[in-house]
C-alpha positions in Angstrom: 137.3 -29.9 -26.6 134.9 -32.8 -27.3 133.8 -35.2 -24.7 132.3 -38.5 -25.8 128.5 -38.4 -25.6 128.4 -41.5 -23.4 130.8 -39.9 -20.9 128.7 -36.7 -21.0 125.5 -38.7 -20.2 127.1 -40.5 -17.4 128.6 -37.4 -15.9 125.1 -35.7 -16.0 123.6 -38.8 -14.5 126.1 -39.2 -11.8 126.0 -35.6 -10.8 122.2 -35.9 -10.3 122.5 -38.9 -8.1 126.1 -40.0 -7.6 126.7 -43.5 -6.2 129.5 -45.9 -6.1 128.5 -48.0 -9.1 127.6 -45.1 -11.4 130.9 -43.3 -10.5 133.0 -46.4 -10.9 131.4 -47.0 -14.4 132.0 -43.6 -15.5 135.6 -43.7 -14.2 136.2 -46.9 -16.1 134.8 -45.3 -19.3 137.2 -42.3 -18.8 140.2 -44.5 -18.3 139.3 -46.5 -21.3 139.0 -43.4 -23.5 142.2 -42.0 -22.2 144.2 -45.2 -22.9 143.0 -45.0 -26.5 145.3 -42.0 -26.9 143.1 -40.2 -29.3 142.3 -37.3 -27.1 143.8 -33.8 -27.3 145.9 -32.5 -24.3 142.9 -30.4 -23.2 140.4 -33.3 -23.4 142.9 -35.5 -21.6 143.2 -33.0 -18.7 139.5 -32.6 -18.5 139.0 -36.4 -18.4 141.7 -36.7 -15.8 140.2 -34.0 -13.6 136.8 -35.8 -13.8 138.4 -38.9 -13.0 140.0 -37.5 -9.9 136.6 -36.4 -8.8 135.0 -39.7 -9.4 137.9 -41.5 -7.5 137.2 -39.3 -4.6 133.4 -40.1 -4.8 134.2 -43.8 -4.8 136.7 -43.5 -2.0 134.0 -41.7 0.1 131.3 -44.2 -0.7 133.8 -47.1 0.4 134.7 -45.3 3.5 131.0 -44.8 4.4 130.3 -48.5 3.8 133.3 -49.4 5.9 132.0 -47.3 8.7 128.5 -48.9 8.4 130.1 -52.3 8.7 132.1 -51.3 11.8 129.0 -50.0 13.5 127.0 -53.2 12.6 129.9 -55.4 13.9 130.1 -53.6 17.2 126.4 -53.8 17.6 126.6 -57.6 17.0 129.3 -57.8 19.8 132.4 -58.2 17.5 134.8 -55.3 18.5 137.1 -55.3 15.6 137.1 -56.0 11.9 139.6 -58.5 10.6 141.5 -57.2 7.5 140.8 -59.3 4.4 144.0 -60.8 2.9 143.4 -62.2 -0.6 146.4 -64.5 -0.2 144.5 -66.3 2.7 141.4 -66.9 0.6 
């Protein structure tokens, strides 16, 4: 199984200090590589597994950010957050 050197470097970097932006960039690179269709089944499964891990990392980061926003909103006196609807924008 061969993993693209850029993906290996991003995986190493993100495992040292995972954050939303790094995880999202690595996830995008994995998806792009998988969409090319040049990977073996084993490599595809490996990329997919890493993608699931990265997706969870991103979801956790977004949830933590949402919780921080809720705390800040409550501290400022606003009790609830209004859901953003892109159709209203």
